[in-house]
C-alpha positions in Angstrom: -61.4 43.3 68.4 -61.5 45.7 65.5 -64.6 47.5 64.5 -65.9 47.0 60.9 -63.9 49.0 58.4 -61.0 49.6 60.7 -57.5 48.5 60.0 -55.0 47.5 62.5 -52.4 49.7 60.7 -54.4 52.7 62.0 -53.7 51.8 65.6 -51.1 54.0 67.4 -47.8 52.3 67.8 -46.8 51.2 71.3 -44.2 53.4 72.9 -40.8 51.9 73.1 -39.3 51.2 76.5 -37.8 54.3 78.0 -39.8 56.6 75.8 -42.5 57.3 78.4 -41.9 60.2 80.8 -40.8 59.4 84.4 -43.7 59.1 86.8 -44.3 62.0 89.1 -44.4 61.2 92.8 -46.6 62.8 95.4 -44.1 65.6 95.8 -44.6 66.6 92.2 -41.1 65.5 91.3 -39.7 62.9 88.9 -37.1 60.5 90.1 -34.5 62.4 88.0 -35.5 65.7 89.7 -35.2 64.2 93.1 -31.7 62.8 92.2 -30.6 66.3 91.0 -31.8 67.9 94.2 -30.0 65.3 96.3 -26.8 65.8 94.4 -27.1 69.6 94.7 -27.7 69.4 98.4 -24.7 67.1 99.0 -22.5 69.5 96.9 -23.8 72.4 99.1 -23.0 70.5 102.3 -26.7 69.9 103.1 -27.4 66.7 104.8 -29.9 64.6 102.9 -30.9 61.0 103.0 -30.2 58.8 100.0 -33.9 57.7 100.0 -37.2 58.9 101.1 -39.2 62.1 100.8 -37.4 65.4 100.4 -38.5 68.3 102.6 -40.5 71.1 101.1 -37.8 73.6 102.3 -35.1 71.7 100.5 -37.1 71.6 97.3 -37.9 75.3 97.6 -34.3 76.2 98.2 -33.2 74.2 95.2 -35.8 75.8 93.0 -34.9 79.3 94.2 -31.3 78.8 93.5 -32.0 77.3 90.1 -34.9 79.7 89.2 -37.4 76.9 88.8 -41.0 76.6 89.8 
């Protein structure tokens, strides 16, 4: 319901699919970041599961190599 004097054209447009940022998981990472870390680990010969939580050590090592926080 619109309030008196309001116009529906004033409403913010809905975001298009894919425009919203990726949700951040309990580890503070997006799914894209987790995938990059897994790919990096495999390239470095580090054993990592295809699914599940990444260890804090692995995340820390990735960030120190890539100068990220």
